[in-house]
C-alpha positions in Angstrom: 149.5 -76.1 -74.5 146.4 -77.9 -75.9 148.6 -80.7 -77.2 151.5 -81.3 -74.9 153.4 -84.6 -75.0 150.4 -86.4 -76.5 147.9 -85.0 -74.1 145.1 -83.0 -75.7 142.6 -80.7 -73.9 139.6 -79.1 -75.4 139.8 -75.3 -75.7 137.1 -74.6 -73.2 138.7 -76.8 -70.6 142.1 -75.2 -71.2 140.5 -71.7 -70.8 139.1 -72.6 -67.4 142.5 -73.9 -66.2 144.2 -70.8 -67.3 141.6 -68.6 -65.7 142.0 -70.5 -62.4 145.8 -70.0 -62.6 145.3 -66.2 -63.3 142.8 -65.9 -60.4 145.2 -67.6 -58.0 148.1 -65.3 -59.0 145.9 -62.2 -58.8 144.6 -63.2 -55.4 148.2 -63.8 -54.1 149.3 -60.4 -55.5 146.3 -58.7 -54.0 146.9 -60.3 -50.6 150.5 -59.1 -50.7 149.5 -55.6 -51.7 146.8 -55.5 -49.0 149.4 -56.7 -46.4 151.8 -54.0 -47.5 149.1 -51.3 -47.3 148.1 -52.5 -43.8 151.8 -52.4 -42.7 152.2 -48.9 -44.1 148.9 -47.8 -42.4 150.1 -49.3 -39.1 153.5 -47.7 -39.4 152.0 -44.4 -40.4 149.5 -44.4 -37.5 151.9 -45.6 -34.8 154.9 -43.7 -35.9 156.3 -41.4 -33.1 157.1 -38.7 -35.6 154.5 -36.6 -37.3 153.7 -37.5 -40.9 151.6 -35.6 -43.4 150.7 -37.1 -46.9 150.1 -34.5 -49.6 148.9 -34.4 -53.1 151.1 -33.4 -56.0 150.5 -29.7 -55.3 151.6 -30.0 -51.7 148.2 -29.8 -50.0 147.8 -32.2 -47.1 145.3 -35.1 -47.6 146.1 -37.0 -44.4 148.0 -36.5 -41.2 148.8 -39.0 -38.5 148.1 -38.7 -34.8 151.6 -37.8 -33.9 151.6 -34.7 -36.2 148.2 -33.6 -34.9 149.4 -33.9 -31.3 152.6 -32.1 -32.0 150.9 -29.1 -33.7 147.7 -29.1 -31.5 145.4 -29.8 -34.5 142.6 -32.3 -35.3 143.2 -34.3 -38.5 140.4 -32.6 -40.3 141.8 -29.1 -39.6 145.1 -30.1 -41.2 143.5 -31.6 -44.3 143.5 -29.2 -47.2 146.3 -27.0 -45.7 149.4 -26.5 -47.8 152.6 -27.9 -46.2 154.2 -24.4 -46.6 151.4 -22.9 -44.5 152.6 -24.8 -41.5 155.6 -22.4 -41.1 155.3 -20.0 -38.2 157.0 -17.2 -40.0 157.4 -16.1 -43.6 160.9 -17.3 -43.4 159.9 -20.8 -42.3 157.1 -20.9 -44.9 159.6 -20.0 -47.6 161.9 -22.7 -46.3 159.1 -25.3 -46.7 158.1 -24.0 -50.1 161.7 -24.2 -51.3 161.8 -27.8 -50.1 158.7 -28.7 -52.1 160.1 -26.9 -55.2 163.5 -28.6 -55.0 161.9 -32.1 -54.7 160.0 -31.4 -57.9 162.6 -29.5 -59.9 166.0 -31.1 -59.1 164.7 -34.6 -58.3 166.1 -34.3 -54.7 165.6 -37.5 -52.7 165.2 -35.6 -49.4 165.0 -32.1 -48.1 165.8 -31.5 -44.5 165.7 -28.4 -42.4 165.0 -27.0 -38.9 162.0 -24.7 -39.0 159.6 -23.0 -36.6 156.1 -24.5 -37.0 152.8 -22.9 -36.0 151.0 -24.5 -33.1 147.2 -24.3 -33.0 147.0 -23.2 -29.3 150.4 -22.5 -27.9 153.6 -20.8 -29.0 155.3 -22.0 -32.2 157.6 -25.0 -31.8 160.9 -25.9 -33.4 161.0 -29.0 -35.5 163.3 -31.0 -37.8 161.4 -31.6 -41.0 162.1 -34.0 -43.8 160.4 -33.7 -47.2 160.4 -36.7 -49.5 158.4 -38.3 -52.3 156.1 -41.4 -52.2 155.5 -43.2 -55.5 152.0 -42.8 -56.9 149.5 -45.3 -58.5 150.6 -44.6 -62.1 154.1 -44.9 -63.5 156.2 -41.8 -62.7 153.7 -40.3 -60.4 155.0 -39.1 -56.9 153.4 -37.4 -53.9 155.2 -35.3 -51.3 155.3 -36.6 -47.7 156.3 -34.4 -44.7 157.9 -36.0 -41.7 158.2 -33.9 -38.6 160.3 -34.5 -35.4 160.0 -32.4 -32.3 163.2 -30.4 -31.9 161.9 -27.7 -29.5 163.8 -28.9 -26.4 167.0 -29.6 -28.3 166.8 -26.3 -30.1 166.2 -24.3 -26.9 169.1 -26.2 -25.2 171.4 -25.4 -28.1 170.3 -21.8 -28.1 171.0 -21.7 -24.3 174.4 -23.2 -24.7 175.1 -20.9 -27.7 174.0 -17.9 -25.6 176.2 -19.0 -22.7 179.1 -19.4 -25.0 179.0 -15.8 -26.2 177.5 -14.0 -23.2 178.6 -13.3 -19.7 176.5 -15.3 -17.3 176.4 -12.6 -14.6 175.5 -9.5 -16.6 174.0 -10.9 -19.8 176.4 -8.8 -21.9 178.6 -10.3 -24.6 181.7 -12.0 -23.2 185.3 -11.5 -24.1 185.3 -14.2 -26.8 182.2 -12.7 -28.5 183.7 -9.2 -28.2 186.9 -10.3 -30.0 184.9 -11.9 -32.8 182.8 -8.8 -33.2 185.9 -6.6 -33.2 187.5 -8.8 -35.9 184.4 -8.6 -38.0 184.1 -4.9 -37.6 187.6 -4.4 -38.8 187.2 -6.9 -41.6 188.1 -6.4 -45.2 186.0 -3.7 -46.9 185.0 -2.0 -43.7 184.7 1.8 -43.8 184.2 4.9 -41.7 185.5 5.1 -38.1 185.7 2.7 -35.2 185.7 3.6 -31.5 186.9 1.3 -28.8 186.3 2.1 -25.1 187.7 0.2 -22.2 186.2 0.9 -18.8 187.3 -0.4 -15.3 185.3 0.1 -12.1 187.6 2.0 -9.7 188.1 0.4 -6.3 185.7 -2.5 -7.0 187.7 -4.6 -4.5 186.5 -2.3 -1.7 182.9 -2.9 -2.6 183.4 -6.7 -3.0 185.4 -7.2 0.2 183.5 -4.6 2.2 179.9 -5.5 1.4 180.3 -9.0 0.1 180.5 -10.8 -3.3 176.7 -10.8 -3.6 176.5 -7.0 -3.5 179.5 -6.8 -5.8 177.7 -9.0 -8.3 174.6 -6.7 -8.1 176.8 -3.7 -8.6 178.4 -5.2 -11.8 174.9 -6.0 -13.1 173.9 -2.3 -12.4 177.1 -1.1 -14.2 176.3 -3.4 -17.2 172.7 -2.1 -17.4 173.8 1.6 -17.3 176.4 1.1 -20.0 174.0 -0.8 -22.2 171.4 2.1 -21.7 173.9 4.8 -22.7 175.7 3.1 -25.6 173.0 0.7 -26.8 171.0 3.7 -28.1 173.9 4.6 -30.3 174.5 1.1 -31.7 177.3 0.4 -29.3 178.3 -3.2 -28.7 178.8 -3.6 -24.9 180.7 -6.5 -23.4 182.1 -7.6 -20.1 185.8 -8.6 -20.5 186.9 -9.4 -16.9 185.9 -9.1 -13.3 185.2 -5.3 -13.3 186.3 -4.5 -16.9 184.0 -3.6 -19.7 184.3 -2.7 -23.3 182.2 -0.8 -25.9 182.7 -1.0 -29.6 181.1 1.5 -32.0 181.4 2.0 -35.8 180.2 4.6 -38.2 180.8 8.2 -38.9 182.3 9.1 -35.5 184.3 12.0 -34.1 186.3 11.9 -30.8 184.0 14.6 -29.3 180.9 12.5 -29.9 182.4 9.4 -28.3 183.7 11.4 -25.4 180.3 12.9 -24.8 178.8 9.4 -24.5 181.6 8.3 -22.2 181.1 11.3 -19.9 177.4 10.6 -19.8 178.1 6.9 -18.8 180.5 8.0 -16.1 177.9 10.4 -14.7 175.3 7.7 -14.7 177.6 5.3 -12.9 178.2 7.9 -10.2 174.5 7.9 -9.2 174.0 5.7 -6.2 172.5 2.2 -6.5 170.6 1.2 -3.4 171.4 -2.3 -2.4 170.8 -3.9 0.9 170.2 -0.5 2.4 173.5 0.9 1.0 173.6 3.7 -1.5 176.5 2.6 -3.6 178.0 4.9 -6.2 180.8 3.8 -8.4 183.3 5.6 -10.5 185.0 4.2 -13.5 188.1 5.0 -15.6 187.9 4.9 -19.4 190.4 4.6 -22.2 189.1 5.8 -25.6 190.4 5.1 -29.1 188.8 6.7 -32.2 190.3 6.0 -35.6 189.6 5.0 -39.2 188.6 1.4 -39.5 191.5 0.7 -41.9 194.2 1.9 -39.6 195.6 -1.3 -38.1 194.2 -4.6 -36.8 192.3 -5.7 -33.6 195.5 -6.1 -31.6 196.6 -2.5 -32.3 193.2 -1.2 -31.3 193.0 -3.2 -28.1 196.5 -2.2 -27.1 195.8 1.5 -27.7 192.6 1.2 -25.5 194.6 -0.5 -22.8 197.2 2.3 -22.8 194.6 5.0 -22.7 192.8 3.2 -19.8 196.1 2.9 -17.9 196.8 6.6 -18.4 193.3 7.4 -17.0 194.0 5.3 -13.9 197.5 6.8 -13.4 196.0 10.3 -13.7 193.8 9.7 -10.6 190.9 7.5 -11.9 187.3 8.5 -12.3 188.1 10.0 -15.7 188.6 9.3 -19.3 191.7 9.5 -21.5 191.9 9.6 -25.3 194.7 7.6 -26.9 197.6 9.9 -28.0 199.9 8.3 -30.6 202.8 10.7 -29.7 202.6 9.8 -26.0 202.4 6.2 -27.0 205.7 6.5 -28.9 207.3 8.0 -25.8 205.9 5.2 -23.7 207.3 2.6 -26.0 210.7 4.1 -25.8 210.4 4.1 -21.9 209.2 0.5 -21.9 212.0 -0.6 -24.1 214.4 1.1 -21.6 212.7 -0.7 -18.7 212.9 -4.1 -20.4 216.8 -4.0 -20.7 217.6 -3.0 -17.1 218.5 -6.5 -16.1 220.9 -6.9 -18.9 222.4 -3.4 -18.2 223.0 -4.4 -14.6 224.7 -7.6 -15.6 226.8 -5.9 -18.2 228.2 -3.3 -15.8 226.4 -0.3 -17.2 225.4 1.1 -13.7 227.7 3.0 -11.5 227.6 4.9 -8.2 227.0 8.7 -8.2 227.6 10.7 -5.0 226.2 13.9 -3.6 227.8 15.5 -0.6 225.9 16.7 2.4 227.8 19.5 4.3 227.4 21.1 7.7 225.9 24.5 7.2 228.0 25.9 10.1 231.1 24.8 8.4 230.4 24.1 4.7 233.9 22.7 4.3 233.0 19.8 6.5 231.2 16.7 5.2 228.2 15.5 7.2 227.6 12.5 4.9 227.8 11.3 1.4 224.6 10.4 -0.4 225.0 7.5 -2.8 222.8 6.9 -5.8 222.7 5.1 -9.1 223.5 6.3 -12.6 222.9 4.3 -15.7 225.6 4.8 -18.4 223.4 3.8 -21.3 225.4 3.0 -24.5 223.0 5.0 -26.7 221.2 7.5 -24.4 224.2 8.5 -22.3 224.0 9.1 -18.5 220.6 8.5 -17.0 219.7 9.6 -13.5 217.8 7.3 -11.1 214.5 9.1 -11.5 214.6 8.1 -15.2 214.8 4.4 -14.6 213.6 3.6 -11.1 209.9 3.9 -12.0 210.5 1.5 -14.8 212.4 -0.8 -12.5 209.4 -0.9 -10.2 207.3 -2.0 -13.1 209.6 -4.7 -14.3 210.5 -6.0 -10.8 214.2 -4.8 -11.0 214.0 -2.5 -8.0 215.3 -5.2 -5.6 218.3 -6.2 -7.7 219.2 -2.5 -8.3 218.8 -1.8 -4.5 221.0 -4.7 -3.6 223.7 -3.6 -6.0 223.5 0.0 -4.6 223.8 -1.2 -1.1 226.7 -3.6 -1.8 228.7 -1.0 -3.8 228.0 1.9 -1.4 229.2 0.0 1.6 232.2 -1.3 -0.3 233.1 2.4 -1.0 232.5 3.2 2.7 234.9 0.5 3.8 237.5 1.9 1.5 237.1 5.4 2.8 237.3 4.2 6.4 240.4 2.2 5.7 242.0 5.4 4.1 240.7 8.2 6.3 239.7 6.4 9.6 237.2 8.1 11.8 237.2 11.2 9.5 235.6 9.2 6.7 232.0 10.3 6.1 228.9 8.1 6.6 227.2 6.9 3.4 223.5 7.6 3.1 221.4 5.4 0.9 217.8 6.3 0.0 215.9 3.1 -0.1 213.5 2.6 -3.1 210.1 1.9 -1.7 210.1 -1.7 -3.0 213.3 -2.3 -1.1 212.2 -0.5 2.0 209.2 -2.8 2.4 211.0 -5.9 1.5 210.9 -8.5 4.3 214.5 -9.4 3.7 215.9 -5.8 4.1 217.5 -6.5 7.5 219.2 -9.6 6.2 220.5 -7.8 3.1 222.0 -5.0 5.2 223.5 -7.3 7.8 225.1 -9.5 5.2 226.9 -6.5 3.6 228.0 -5.1 6.9 229.4 -8.4 8.0 231.1 -9.1 4.7 232.9 -5.7 4.8 233.4 -5.8 8.6 231.7 -2.4 8.9 229.9 -1.1 12.0 226.2 -0.4 11.6 226.8 3.3 12.4 228.7 3.8 9.1 225.4 3.5 7.2 222.5 5.9 7.0 219.3 4.5 5.5 216.8 7.1 4.2 213.2 6.4 3.6 209.9 8.5 3.3 206.5 8.6 4.8 204.7 6.6 2.1 207.1 3.7 2.6 206.5 3.8 6.4 202.7 3.5 6.0 202.8 1.0 3.1 200.7 -2.0 4.2 202.6 -4.4 2.0 205.7 -4.8 4.1 207.0 -4.9 7.6 208.9 -1.6 7.4 208.5 -0.7 11.1 209.9 -3.9 12.3 212.8 -3.8 9.8 213.7 -0.2 10.8 213.7 -1.2 14.5 216.0 -4.1 14.0 218.3 -2.0 11.7 218.5 0.7 14.4 219.5 -2.0 17.0 222.3 -3.0 14.6 223.5 0.6 14.8 222.3 1.9 11.4 221.3 5.6 11.5 217.7 6.0 10.1 216.8 9.1 8.1 213.2 10.2 7.2 212.5 12.6 4.4 209.7 15.0 5.4 207.7 17.6 3.5 205.5 18.7 6.3 204.2 18.2 9.8 202.2 15.1 8.9 205.4 13.3 7.9 207.2 14.4 11.0 204.4 13.1 13.3 204.9 9.6 11.9 208.0 9.4 14.1 206.3 9.6 17.5 203.1 7.9 16.2 205.0 4.7 15.2 207.9 5.1 17.6 210.3 5.2 14.8 214.0 5.0 15.8 214.8 7.9 13.5 217.8 10.2 14.2 217.8 12.5 11.3 215.1 14.2 9.2 215.7 15.7 5.7 213.4 18.6 4.7 212.3 18.3 1.1 210.0 19.9 -1.5 208.0 23.1 -1.1 209.2 23.7 2.5 212.8 24.1 1.2 211.9 25.7 -2.1 210.1 28.5 -0.3 213.5 29.7 0.9 215.1 30.0 -2.5 214.1 33.7 -2.2 212.9 35.7 0.7 210.2 33.5 2.2 206.8 34.8 3.0 205.5 34.9 6.6 203.5 31.6 6.3 206.5 29.7 4.9 208.8 31.0 7.6 206.3 30.1 10.3 205.8 26.6 8.9 209.6 25.9 8.9 210.0 27.3 12.4 207.2 25.1 13.6 208.7 22.0 11.9 212.2 22.6 13.4 210.8 23.3 16.8 208.9 20.0 16.7 212.0 18.2 15.4 214.0 19.6 18.3 211.3 18.3 20.7 211.8 14.9 19.2 215.6 15.3 19.5 216.1 15.0 15.8 218.9 16.5 13.7 217.4 18.5 10.7 218.9 18.6 7.2 217.6 19.7 3.9 217.9 18.6 0.3 217.5 20.5 -3.0 219.3 23.6 -1.8 220.3 25.6 -4.8 222.3 28.6 -3.5 224.4 29.8 -0.6 221.8 32.4 0.2 219.1 29.7 0.5 221.4 27.6 2.7 222.0 30.6 4.9 218.3 31.3 5.3 217.7 27.7 6.2 220.6 27.7 8.7 219.1 30.8 10.4 216.0 28.7 11.1 217.9 25.8 12.6 218.8 23.5 9.6 222.1 21.9 10.4 223.2 20.3 7.1 222.1 20.4 3.5 222.9 19.1 0.0 222.2 20.5 -3.4 223.6 22.7 -6.2 225.0 25.2 -3.7 227.7 22.7 -2.7 228.0 20.6 -5.9 225.8 18.3 -7.9 226.9 14.8 -8.4 230.3 13.2 -8.4 231.8 10.0 -9.6 233.8 7.5 -7.5 237.2 9.2 -8.2 235.7 12.6 -7.8 234.2 11.8 -4.4 237.5 10.3 -3.2 239.2 13.6 -4.0 236.4 15.5 -2.3 236.6 13.4 0.9 240.4 13.8 1.0 240.0 17.6 0.5 237.4 17.9 3.2 239.2 15.7 5.7 242.3 17.8 5.3 
């Protein structure tokens, strides 16, 4: 450089030029570094997130204003504190410590976590933290930096939403979704011991809700939830609200049915104690279904189904009690339900037929008063089934109306045939209406259509019903019976006592005949006691006052029939005159009686 292209410079002058160049370069670099430092300081100071700079051991050497404000500290109170010591709990401190270690050991670029940080004056706060490295002054040196963002509101909101997602908003108990998850986990692979599932329903809750208002109803449900939690929570029971007034309890461990039943009985007793709301002392009863079994015996669906069946049995048995699941009864129920499920197909395939039972006049037992028509199911596997074996199932499956229509149509068709063959000597047909058909608003239309189709007078038909159908609030039975009477149909009421008989004047029923049934008839199977005789005498006297003809059903012997006749019973049916007859058999019977 001292001799370049013929230009020579003395060494001392060249040295000065080079020093000037070096000074200019150094000044420019220093200015750039100073500007970068100033920018970092400005960013560090004005950053909306908290920042703490630490030495290589993780001790804080500087903290910005945002961090101090977030944690309620002054800068000097944070200096010298280890980053891990900011955790509010040992778990949070460990999380911060792990982050520092991982940055150092595995050369992690960033470590992020949500932790609970200690606040100097208030409750701890949730924060999203990021740990990273800043380069040091010497090559390879690095220093930890902690960046903190307030996540308290977000965390609390998320926790609230999470709680709402798995808890019932009214009672605070676990909801159905959470309960199912808990049940699946309880029965998961590797689970041992026993599991108990209890379903509880508040009896008659609709009465409380409708009578006292939904607000009181909600308070009652909260009270029920509190009592259940108090009883079962002490025994590690997981209590949930599944539906409006339905609750469930799940328990696992070394359990016996007697231990679980004791807890259920305690809960039912507690529920019966009145809760005083708006001046009303409200006591509730509940029905409970209980299942106790080994954890490995089946999945969640089997367990829930068993609890539902046990609860259903408790309600059928009169409510306000518990029932323990019985596998043998369950097998019987499954067979019954399978039977009920195929009624529709059986009706379509012609498996039902009419079966008849004669009602004879007791003064002249060779003379028919009427022929009672009923249904028989000729099941391809189970043989002949009487109506009491399938009518309850038909009620459950909604097949009562189709069966009743078929009974009505076929019975009147048989009546038309008898009248064509025997004229006025042909007996009336008596049909006992299933309750669901008796309360059906289309009953009058159904009867009239069949009478018109077969050109039959209304008096050829006797329709029999009972007291429970008369007072059933679901239908318009009284109006239907009145119209049917106007059409000429003869109405028959089955009575078991004075209360049933008094329905006739009370509701002005157009009834012509009453049929005595049950204990009042059974009492005369042998020599009746004085009370039974007095009861029957009173019943028949009252029936005579109401100008009713009195018959009886379930009469087993000629002696029983004679005793009933002595008290004023005019006609009867039962084993004493014959059980049931098929279509051909009843035709022969009618021909024999008419001759």
